[in-house]
N, C-alpha and C positions, 0 to 999 in steps of 0.2 A: 061303803060309799065314801069317796075322798071329800075332805072339807072344801067348801067353796072358796075359791081364790078371792082375795079382797080386790075391789076395783080401785085401782091406782091411776089418778089423773095427773099426767105430766104436762106442765104448761108451756115448756120450750123444748126445742129439739136438743137432745143430749148426744154424746158420742155413741156411735152405732153399737159398739161392744156393751155399753151400759143399757141401751134400750133393749137389745136382744136378751140380755140376762133378766131384765125386769119383765119382759114378755114371758120368759120361761117360768118365772116364779110367781107372777101375779097376773090378774086380768087388767092389763095395762092399756090405758088410752093415751096414745102419743099425739104430739103436735108436729106433724110433718112440715107445715108451712114455716115454722119458727117465728111466726109473727107473735108479738105480745098479746095476751088475751085482753079484750075489752072488759070493763067492769061487769057488763051483762054476762059475759062468757064465764068470768070468774065466779059470779053468783051462781050460774048453773052447774059449775064445777063443784062448789062447795055443797051444793044441794044433793048432788048425786054421788059423790066420791065417798069411799071408805078412807082413803089416804089421798092427800093432795101433796104434789111435789112442785112447789113454786120456785121462782128465782127472785133476784133483786128487782127485776122489772115488774113484778106483780105486787100491787098495793092491796094487802089484806087488812083492811081497816075494820073497825067495829061494825060499820054499816054493812060491809060485805059479810063479815063473819056472823052477824045477827040472823042471816038468812041461811046458814048452813043446816044441812040435813041432820037427821038423828044418827046417821051412819058414820059422819065424819069424826074420827077419833084421833087422827094424826096428820099433822102438817110437817113433812119431812123436807125442810128447806134445802135447795141445792145451792149452798153458799154458807159462809162463815157468819156474816152479819145477818141479823134478823130485824133490822130497822124497817123492812118492808111489811112486817107483820105486827099487828097489835097483839102482843104476847099476853097482856092481862086480859083482854077481851076473849081471847081464845081459851085461856086457862079457865076463866069463869064459865065457859060453855063446855068445860070437860074435855077439851081438845089438847092433846099433847103436842109440843113443838120440839123439833130437833134441828140441828144444823151440821155443818161439816168442818169442824175446827181442825187446825194443825196441817192439813194437807196442802194449803195454799202458802204457808209460811215461807218456804225457801224461794218459790217463784216470785212472790210479791217483793221479798227482800232484794232479790236480784234486780228487779225492775227499779226499785227505790235507788239502789246504788248506781243503776245506770243513769237516772235523772240527776243524782247528786253530782255525777261526773259531767253530764251532758250540758247542764245549765252554765256553770262557771266557765267551762271550756268552749261554749258557743258552738256546739256541734250542729245543732239544727240550722243556725245561721250559716255555718260553713257549707252544709249540704245544699242550701238554697243558692249560694253563690255558684256553686258547680252546676246545678240544675239550670240556672238562668245564664249560664256561660258568661259570668262576670269575673272570673278569675284571670288575672293578668300576670301571674307568677308570684314567687315568694318574695316577701319583704320582711325585714327584722322587726318592723313596728306595726304590722297589719294583723288583724283578727286576734289581738291579744286577749286571752282570758285570765283566769285565776287558777292557781294549783289548789288542790284540796288538802294535801299533806300539811299538817300543822294547824289546820283550821278547827274551830270548836263546832261540833254537831250537837244540836239540841233536839232530843227525841221526845216527842209528846205522845205518850202512851208506851210503856215498856213492858208489853206482853210479849207473845211468841215472836211476832214480826218485828217489833221494835228491838228486841234482843238479837234477832238474826241480822238486822241492819247494823246494829252496833258492832257485831263481830266482823262484819265486812268492812265497815268504815274504819275500825281500829287497824285492820290489815293495811288500809291505805294511809295510815299515819294520822287519822283524825283523832282529836281528843273528844271523848264521849261524855255527854251530859244528858240528863233525863228529868222529866217530870212525870209522875204517875200518881194514881190515886193511893197506891200503897207502895212503900219502898220495897225493892226487890231484895232477895236474899243476899247476905253479906258476901258469899262466895260468888255470886253472880257479879256483884259490883266489883269485887276484886279481880275476877277473870277478865272483865271488860275494861278495867281501869276506869270505871264510870263514876261520875259525880252526881249525886242526887240533889235536886232543887225542890224544896217544899213549895216555893213560890213560883208559879209559872211566869208571872210578870217579871221577876228578877232574872230568871233564865233567859227569857226572850231578848231582854235588853243587852245580853252579853254574847250571844251566839252569832256565828258566821253563816251556819246553815241550820234551818229548822225543818225537821221531818215529822209528818203527822201520821200517827199509827193508832189512834184511839177510835172506838166504834162511834156511829152516830146514835145518840140517845137525846132525850129532851135536855139533859145536863150538858151535853157537849155541842149542841146547836150553836153555831157561831162562837165556839170556844175561843178561836182566833178572831176576835171582834175587831171593828175599826179601832177601838181604843187599844187593844193589845198589839195589833199590827203597827201602830205608830211607836210602840216601844222598840221595834227592830232597828238595828243599825241601817244606814241607808246603803251599805254594801253588803247586806245580808241576802240570802236567798231562802225561798220557801219551797218545799217539796211535799206534795200530798198524794199518797197512794191509798188513802183509807176511805174517806167519804167526803164529798164535796161540801155537804152541809156544815161541816166543822169549821169552815173558813167563811168569813164574810167576803164573798167573791167580788161584789161591787167595790168594796173598800180596797181589796187587794189590787184589783184592776186599776183603780184611780191612783194608788200609790206607785204602782209600776210606771204608769204614764208620767207621774210627777217626778220620777227618779228619786222617790223617797224609799225605795227598795230596789235591789239590783236586778231581781228577776225571780222566776218561779218554774218549777217543773211539776206539771199537774197531769195525773192520770184519771182524776175524778173531778166532777163539777157540781155546782150547787143545783142546777136545773137540767141535768143531763137527761136526754142526749143534746139538748141546747147548749151551745158554748158561746160565751160573751164575744161578740164580734171584735171588740177592742183588744181582747186577748189574742185572737187569731191573727190580728194584723201586727202584733208586737214582735220585735226581734229579740226581746228579752225573756221570752218564755219558750218552754218545750212542752207541747200539748200532745197527749196520748189519749186514744178512745177507750178508757177503762179496760186495759189489757194487762194490768199488773200480774193477774193470775192466770193469764191465758197460754197454758201449755197443754199439749195433749196429755202428758202424764198427770198433770194436776187435775184436769177435768175428769179423767178416769178415776182417779182416786176419790174425787168428790162423789161420783156416781157410785162407787163401791161403799162409801160411807152411808149414803142414802139408803141403799139396799139393805145394808146391816141393820141400820135403824129400823126400817120398815119390818124386816123379818123378825128382829128381836121383839118389837112391840107386838106383832101378830102372834108370836109364840107365847105371849103372856108375860114377858119380862120387861124391866126397865130398860129402854133404849140407851146406848152408852153416851149419846150426844144430846141428851135432853136439855132443854133451855127453859129455866124458870124465871118469872118476873123478878125474883130477888137477885138473879145474876146480872140484870141489866144496869 
């Protein structure tokens, strides 16, 4: 008699090819409506599932996890960041956490580079001029932006994505600088011609563009605080494709309004999906709806990683992308 398939609850709609494969391998409960689960629905899911597949929109805090049933042994997060999950609470209840690292690197780096180009060159502002039929012809002094070649890029968080951004920016002629918890390998620094800054404050004060690539953890909440944002040059730009909570968004908005900073390119927000109305009205920002990793190829790759983690775990082995509290 075949072994009973594990009950896998998926909280959001995934690419069809991923959902189909999950149905073939597991007893899979899908979310066809693609609406985020309420807290009550999440509680019901953790009570009944053997495996939960959540996304960034699902807040699995200690209160929710405390109601998990005895069968829930794996939370296979569909995403790289796990700030939506209380990893310590889950681990204390004997629940293994996995994520999907690596597959989003190139897509997110591409979008970051697009924002690094778009903000200084005023692309979004130019699009609005065309859309509103306000263009009256070329002028040598109109809609002038700034070139990025020769500018200093300060990368906050030099992991996979930070390094991928550095490679792209170097090809555009930017000077690469970075701050990280740990200094990267010497050969990586040499290949990227990157300058390491032990002091984040000192780096921020000298950069033309700041790009954020660190995860959201208690230690990185408002890492770019109002105090640190004030260290930036008034002609500097901030780009964030990581997590909105890393930047004090209220302080950033206020500084953009006061011309204390040149502008920002933001794909993530502190209280998303809510976006500060003052940011939406500003011509100095380019705003995107958390789409840095939104490619078909990337989402399928994420799904395949989730499936591998579930199957490996259910076969009695350590899943390849396990997340431990010590890793955060």
